[in-house]
C-alpha positions in Angstrom: 0.0 0.0 0.0 1.5 3.4 -1.0 2.0 6.2 1.4 -0.5 8.4 -0.4 -3.3 5.7 -0.1 -2.5 5.2 3.5 -2.8 9.0 4.1 -6.2 9.1 2.4 -7.4 6.2 4.4 -6.4 7.9 7.6 -8.2 11.1 6.8 -11.3 9.3 5.3 -13.2 9.2 8.6 -12.7 13.0 9.0 -13.8 13.7 5.4 -16.9 11.5 5.9 -17.8 13.3 9.1 -17.2 16.7 7.4 -19.5 15.7 4.5 -22.2 14.4 6.8 -22.2 17.5 9.1 -21.5 20.3 6.6 -21.6 19.4 2.9 -24.9 17.5 3.0 -26.9 20.1 4.9 -25.7 22.9 2.7 -26.4 21.0 -0.5 -29.8 19.9 0.8 -30.6 23.5 1.7 -29.7 24.7 -1.8 -31.7 21.9 -3.3 -34.8 22.7 -1.3 -34.6 26.3 -2.2 -35.7 25.4 -5.7 -38.9 23.8 -4.4 -42.2 24.9 -2.9 -42.2 22.8 0.2 -44.0 22.7 3.5 -41.6 22.5 6.5 -43.1 19.3 7.9 -45.2 17.6 5.2 -43.3 15.7 2.4 -45.1 17.1 -0.6 -43.0 19.4 -2.7 -43.2 21.1 -6.1 -40.4 22.3 -8.2 -40.6 26.1 -8.8 -37.1 26.8 -10.1 -36.1 30.3 -9.1 -39.6 31.2 -7.9 -38.6 31.2 -4.3 -35.7 33.6 -5.0 -38.0 36.0 -7.0 -40.5 35.9 -4.1 -37.8 36.7 -1.6 -36.3 39.6 -3.6 -39.8 41.0 -4.0 -40.6 40.8 -0.2 -40.4 44.1 1.5 -39.9 42.4 4.8 -36.8 40.7 3.6 -35.2 44.0 2.6 -36.3 45.5 6.0 -34.8 42.6 7.8 -31.6 42.9 5.8 -31.4 46.6 6.7 -31.9 45.9 10.4 -29.2 43.1 10.2 -26.7 45.4 8.6 -27.4 48.2 11.2 -27.0 45.7 14.1 -23.9 44.0 12.7 -22.0 47.0 11.5 -22.7 49.0 14.8 -21.8 46.2 17.1 -18.6 45.4 15.2 -17.4 49.0 15.2 -18.1 49.3 19.0 -16.6 45.9 19.8 -13.4 47.0 18.0 -13.2 50.4 19.7 -13.9 49.0 23.3 -11.9 45.9 22.7 -8.8 47.6 21.4 -9.0 50.3 24.1 -9.4 47.7 26.9 -6.5 45.6 25.5 -4.2 48.7 25.4 -5.2 49.4 29.1 -4.7 45.9 30.2 -1.3 45.6 28.5 0.0 48.2 30.8 1.5 47.3 34.2 -0.7 48.4 37.2 -1.8 46.9 40.6 -4.6 44.4 40.1 -4.0 43.9 36.4 -4.4 40.1 36.7 -7.8 40.5 38.4 -8.9 43.1 35.9 -7.9 40.8 33.0 -10.0 37.9 34.6 -13.0 40.1 35.1 -12.8 41.6 31.6 -13.5 38.2 30.0 -16.4 37.4 32.2 -19.1 38.7 29.7 -17.8 36.3 27.1 -18.1 33.2 29.3 -21.7 34.0 30.4 -24.3 31.9 28.5 -26.3 34.1 26.1 -29.6 33.3 27.7 -28.3 34.4 31.1 -26.7 37.6 29.7 -30.0 38.6 27.9 -32.1 37.9 31.1 -29.7 40.0 33.2 -29.8 42.9 30.8 -33.5 42.8 30.3 -33.8 43.2 34.0 -31.3 46.0 34.1 -33.1 47.8 31.3 -36.6 47.2 32.6 -38.6 50.5 32.3 -40.2 50.2 35.6 -37.7 48.7 38.0 -34.5 48.5 36.0 -31.2 49.7 37.4 -30.2 51.7 34.3 -33.3 54.0 34.5 -32.8 54.4 38.2 -29.2 55.5 37.6 -30.1 57.7 34.7 -33.1 59.2 36.6 -35.3 59.3 33.5 -37.9 56.8 32.3 -36.7 55.2 29.1 -38.6 52.3 27.5 -35.6 50.2 26.5 -37.7 47.4 25.2 -40.0 49.7 23.2 -39.8 50.3 19.4 -37.6 53.4 19.7 -34.9 51.9 21.9 -35.0 48.1 21.4 -32.3 48.2 18.7 -30.0 50.2 21.0 -30.7 47.7 23.8 -29.8 44.8 21.6 -26.6 46.6 20.5 -25.6 47.2 24.2 -26.2 43.6 25.1 -24.2 42.3 22.1 -21.3 44.7 22.5 -21.0 43.9 26.3 -21.1 40.2 25.6 -18.7 39.9 22.7 -16.1 42.7 23.0 -13.9 40.4 25.1 -13.2 38.4 22.0 -11.6 41.4 20.5 -9.8 42.2 23.7 -8.2 38.7 24.0 -7.1 38.6 20.4 -5.5 42.1 20.5 -4.0 41.7 23.9 -2.3 38.5 22.8 -0.7 40.3 19.9 0.3 43.3 22.0 2.2 41.1 24.3 4.3 39.7 21.4 5.3 43.1 20.1 9.1 43.6 20.6 9.6 46.3 23.2 12.6 47.5 21.1 10.2 49.1 18.6 8.6 51.3 21.2 12.0 52.2 22.6 13.3 53.2 19.2 10.2 55.3 18.6 10.6 57.0 22.0 14.2 57.8 21.2 13.0 59.4 17.9 10.8 61.6 19.9 7.4 59.9 19.2 4.7 60.5 21.7 2.1 58.0 22.9 -0.3 58.8 20.0 2.5 58.5 17.4 3.7 55.2 18.9 0.2 53.9 18.7 -0.3 55.0 15.1 3.2 54.0 13.7 4.1 51.0 15.8 1.1 49.4 17.5 -1.5 49.6 14.7 0.8 48.2 12.0 1.6 45.3 14.4 -2.1 44.7 14.9 -3.2 44.7 11.3 -3.2 40.9 10.8 -5.0 40.3 14.0 -7.6 43.0 13.3 -8.1 41.5 9.8 -9.1 38.1 11.3 -11.1 39.7 14.1 -13.1 41.8 11.7 -13.8 38.9 9.3 -14.9 36.6 12.1 -17.0 39.2 13.9 -18.7 40.3 10.7 -19.7 36.7 9.9 -20.9 35.9 13.4 -22.8 39.1 14.0 -24.5 39.1 10.6 -25.7 35.6 11.3 -26.4 36.1 15.0 -29.7 34.5 16.0 -29.8 33.7 19.7 -29.3 37.2 21.1 -31.9 39.0 19.0 -34.3 36.1 19.3 -34.1 36.1 23.1 -34.4 39.9 23.2 -37.8 39.9 21.3 -39.4 37.2 23.7 -42.1 38.7 25.8 -42.2 42.1 24.1 -44.2 43.8 21.3 -41.4 45.4 19.3 -40.0 42.3 17.7 -40.3 43.6 14.1 -37.8 46.5 15.0 -34.9 44.0 15.6 -36.1 41.2 13.3 -32.8 40.6 11.6 -32.4 38.4 8.5 -31.6 35.2 10.5 -34.7 35.6 12.6 -36.9 36.3 9.5 -35.4 33.3 7.8 -36.3 31.1 10.8 -39.8 32.6 10.9 -40.4 32.0 7.2 -39.3 28.3 7.7 -40.9 27.4 11.0 -43.7 30.0 11.6 -44.9 30.3 8.0 -44.0 26.7 7.2 -42.3 27.8 3.9 -39.2 25.6 3.9 -38.4 26.4 0.2 -38.5 30.2 0.7 -36.7 30.0 4.0 -33.9 28.0 2.3 -33.7 30.5 -0.5 -33.3 33.2 2.1 -30.5 31.2 3.7 -28.8 30.7 0.4 -29.0 34.4 -0.4 -27.6 35.2 3.1 -24.7 32.7 2.5 -23.9 34.3 -0.9 -23.8 37.8 0.7 -21.3 36.6 3.2 -19.2 34.9 0.6 -19.2 38.0 -1.6 -18.4 40.3 1.4 -15.5 37.9 2.5 -14.1 37.8 -1.1 -14.2 41.6 -1.4 -12.6 41.9 2.1 -9.8 39.6 1.1 -9.3 41.5 -2.3 -8.8 44.8 -0.5 -6.6 43.2 2.2 -4.3 41.7 -0.5 -4.2 45.0 -2.4 -3.3 46.9 0.8 -0.5 44.4 1.4 1.0 44.9 -2.0 1.1 48.7 -1.7 
């Protein structure tokens, strides 16, 4: 038996598992998107691109896409800003730094359902701690503020991911670079711009890519936020609308078409992101 054949036999179980858990569900979802199919009954009728045409003509689809973009872009920007700032702070030496680092990752390890319940209590318009501290009545779960509430919860829960990634990279930057910049007369801001940021480029590239994919497809946090309230349509992002089309309206074909469209959007955005990154590296 050749070495190549032995190698293929060794990786075959992993390939079969990957095909069963990833390739088959994706292929089946694409296949179903070309049929008019009930979510539970076996009957189905081939409609070709009919589901895609219906989705693109659906105003609620575009509204959900708009809400999803607002949610994902805003949370990503705030996670980056807070995460990088916190990483820079925790990279400095000060008493209690170890405890501060441990506390800073607490939001990321809290289960999503627990985080949402805590924040819905804090943001309660009648007895919430936030309104008590602000001294003004704000209906955080109402139509005007529920998107802000969702963004607050998501940023609080996921900024530690950015913090950990950036902090790990900061600790590997050679101190000699900062010493040389200081000798050249660079202040704190110029050291950050000309030394720290270039060293963080590769890490921030991966962080932005991962956070973009995860936040655009985020389901559990928005879904839990709309439970028990009447403003669900104001944070009904595309993953939630896709779920509702599939399991509330029982339109598995149209729901699959929406999922495929969402997948193609992510692929196109990732390809464009890689294109600009490579062009930036070549300059």
